[in-house]
Backbone as CSV, one residue per row, in Angstrom:
resi,resn,N_x,N_y,N_z,CA_x,CA_y,CA_z,C_x,C_y,C_z
1,CYS,54.016,96.130,94.610,53.207,96.135,95.813,52.073,95.127,95.689
2,PHE,51.399,94.903,96.766,50.276,93.985,96.759,49.077,94.662,97.413
3,ASN,47.921,94.097,97.190,46.697,94.623,97.785,46.348,93.851,99.047
4,TYR,45.558,94.476,99.883,44.973,93.808,101.041,43.547,93.454,100.657
5,TRP,43.101,92.267,101.064,41.800,91.760,100.655,40.962,91.427,101.882
6,TRP,39.669,91.692,101.762,38.710,91.381,102.816,37.593,90.537,102.229
7,LYS,37.050,89.647,103.047,35.905,88.842,102.626,34.761,89.785,102.248
8,ASP,34.109,89.471,101.122,32.986,90.280,100.647,32.010,89.354,99.933
9,ASP,30.972,88.935,100.640,30.004,87.997,100.075,29.228,88.593,98.909
10,ASN,29.237,89.905,98.760,28.508,90.553,97.670,29.314,90.690,96.385
11,SER,30.597,90.393,96.432,31.413,90.513,95.222,31.442,89.188,94.468
12,THR,31.768,89.259,93.194,31.812,88.073,92.342,32.801,87.046,92.850
13,HIS,33.956,87.510,93.328,35.015,86.599,93.755,34.981,86.280,95.245
14,GLY,34.094,86.930,95.993,33.998,86.674,97.427,34.934,87.507,98.281
15,VAL,35.734,88.350,97.624,36.647,89.243,98.329,36.656,90.601,97.633
16,SER,37.055,91.612,98.366,37.229,92.952,97.794,38.559,93.506,98.264
17,ALA,39.206,94.251,97.371,40.476,94.880,97.715,40.223,96.101,98.581
18,LEU,41.072,96.281,99.570,41.020,97.482,100.393,41.403,98.660,99.514
19,ASP,40.605,99.707,99.515,40.901,100.820,98.619,41.362,102.091,99.331
20,ASN,41.576,102.027,100.631,42.120,103.196,101.314,43.579,102.924,101.681
21,PRO,44.450,103.933,101.568,45.865,103.717,101.878,46.070,103.368,103.352
22,VAL,47.023,102.477,103.606,47.328,102.089,104.982,48.574,102.794,105.505
23,GLY,49.193,103.612,104.691,50.367,104.350,105.123,51.652,103.659,104.741
24,GLN,52.735,104.316,105.046,54.039,103.824,104.629,54.453,102.555,105.370
25,ASP,54.091,102.450,106.624,54.403,101.265,107.426,53.101,100.546,107.706
26,ASP,52.917,99.401,107.063,51.630,98.704,107.187,51.560,97.752,108.368
27,SER,52.609,97.706,109.189,52.628,96.723,110.276,51.499,96.948,111.283
28,GLU,51.167,98.197,111.574,50.074,98.468,112.517,48.739,98.001,111.939
29,TYR,48.509,98.272,110.661,47.265,97.848,110.016,47.161,96.317,109.987
30,VAL,48.242,95.655,109.575,48.223,94.194,109.464,48.008,93.559,110.841
31,THR,48.687,94.076,111.847,48.535,93.542,113.210,47.119,93.746,113.726
32,SER,46.569,94.926,113.505,45.203,95.212,113.947,44.198,94.298,113.240
33,ALA,44.371,94.116,111.940,43.467,93.243,111.184,43.565,91.807,111.687
34,PHE,44.776,91.363,112.006,44.964,90.010,112.533,44.282,89.852,113.883
35,GLU,44.418,90.841,114.744,43.762,90.776,116.052,42.244,90.729,115.905
36,LEU,41.692,91.504,114.984,40.245,91.460,114.729,39.830,90.073,114.243
37,TYR,40.649,89.496,113.387,40.361,88.153,112.880,40.371,87.136,114.015
38,LEU,41.392,87.198,114.856,41.458,86.264,115.987,40.229,86.383,116.873
39,ASP,39.790,87.606,117.138,38.586,87.808,117.949,37.360,87.209,117.274
40,SER,37.305,87.291,115.943,36.108,86.833,115.225,35.991,85.317,115.167
41,ILE,37.099,84.600,115.229,37.027,83.138,115.112,36.957,82.445,116.458
42,GLN,37.065,83.207,117.520,37.066,82.670,118.876,38.172,81.634,119.010
43,ASN,37.867,80.391,119.273,38.916,79.379,119.438,38.971,78.380,118.287
44,ASP,38.364,78.729,117.153,38.392,77.821,116.009,39.812,77.718,115.441
45,PRO,40.175,76.542,114.927,41.492,76.417,114.293,41.545,77.281,113.033
46,PHE,42.745,77.703,112.662,42.890,78.529,111.474,44.289,78.400,110.900
47,VAL,44.402,78.776,109.664,45.692,78.937,108.993,45.680,80.333,108.422
48,ILE,46.769,81.038,108.592,46.811,82.410,108.089,48.201,82.721,107.556
49,GLN,48.251,83.554,106.572,49.520,84.029,106.035,49.484,85.550,106.134
50,LEU,50.406,86.112,106.911,50.474,87.562,107.080,51.609,88.106,106.227
51,SER,51.319,89.137,105.472,52.344,89.775,104.649,52.555,91.187,105.143
52,PHE,53.714,91.427,105.705,54.086,92.786,106.047,54.747,93.391,104.817
53,HIS,54.798,94.692,104.766,55.276,95.380,103.574,56.626,94.832,103.143
54,ASN,56.659,94.362,101.927,57.904,93.820,101.398,58.773,94.941,100.832
55,CYS,60.054,94.722,100.849,60.981,95.715,100.296,60.923,95.690,98.780
56,HIS,61.161,96.811,98.215,61.204,96.945,96.768,62.655,97.132,96.350
57,SER,62.954,96.784,95.152,64.297,96.988,94.645,64.220,97.950,93.479
58,PRO,64.695,99.146,93.576,65.250,99.715,94.797,64.147,100.257,95.695
59,TYR,64.330,100.133,96.975,63.416,100.719,97.952,64.040,102.014,98.436
60,ILE,63.333,103.098,98.274,63.851,104.405,98.669,63.266,104.755,100.032
61,GLY,64.105,104.787,101.056,63.656,105.132,102.403,63.402,106.628,102.525
62,THR,62.402,106.987,103.288,62.165,108.409,103.559,63.269,108.931,104.467
63,ASN,63.448,110.232,104.489,64.472,110.818,105.359,64.234,110.440,106.818
64,SER,62.978,110.499,107.262,62.703,110.175,108.669,62.975,108.700,108.965
65,ALA,62.662,107.804,108.018,62.937,106.379,108.221,64.440,106.125,108.229
66,LYS,65.184,106.807,107.360,66.638,106.650,107.331,67.259,107.130,108.638
67,GLN,66.780,108.266,109.139,67.312,108.813,110.388,67.006,107.891,111.568
68,ALA,65.784,107.346,111.603,65.409,106.441,112.696,66.270,105.185,112.679
69,CYS,66.567,104.679,111.504,67.409,103.493,111.396,68.851,103.823,111.790
70,ALA,69.372,104.891,111.234,70.765,105.268,111.511,71.000,105.550,112.989
71,SER,69.979,106.042,113.681,70.131,106.361,115.103,69.890,105.149,116.006
72,GLY,69.522,104.011,115.415,69.306,102.798,116.201,67.897,102.638,116.735
73,GLN,66.975,103.518,116.343,65.590,103.413,116.823,64.862,102.237,116.189
74,THR,65.091,102.006,114.897,64.344,100.972,114.183,65.221,99.887,113.598
75,CYS,66.530,100.040,113.695,67.487,99.057,113.181,68.547,98.804,114.244
76,LYS,69.247,97.694,114.087,70.400,97.460,114.951,71.440,98.533,114.659
77,GLN,72.169,98.932,115.683,73.238,99.906,115.483,74.200,99.369,114.429
78,GLY,74.620,100.240,113.551,75.554,99.827,112.511,75.979,101.016,111.681
79,ASN,76.905,100.770,110.798,77.395,101.795,109.894,76.783,101.533,108.526
80,TYR,75.557,101.983,108.310,74.807,101.700,107.093,75.137,102.709,105.999
81,SER,75.267,102.209,104.781,75.455,103.101,103.643,74.110,103.713,103.280
82,ASP,74.120,104.749,102.455,72.878,105.372,102.020,72.012,104.364,101.247
83,ALA,72.657,103.501,100.478,71.920,102.488,99.725,71.227,101.488,100.649
84,GLU,71.861,101.167,101.772,71.261,100.241,102.725,70.108,100.874,103.475
85,LEU,70.181,102.171,103.692,69.102,102.859,104.396,67.950,103.077,103.465
């Protein structure tokens, strides 16, 4: 896994790691943080790299995530094996 970092002028390195959990699906957190960033820079040019939660090998899906995928809510319809879910 990786950490999320925020600018912190009071730290030695100028950044601090986020220390509260963002949950199993970090897409809402990452999107919200990006929107806040866009608002803060107004129309200034920027370069950004967004990292959504990467898969782990092996990545063990929760029962609810497996069911949502298998039912077509979060994945394309398909005949997925348990290992794929």
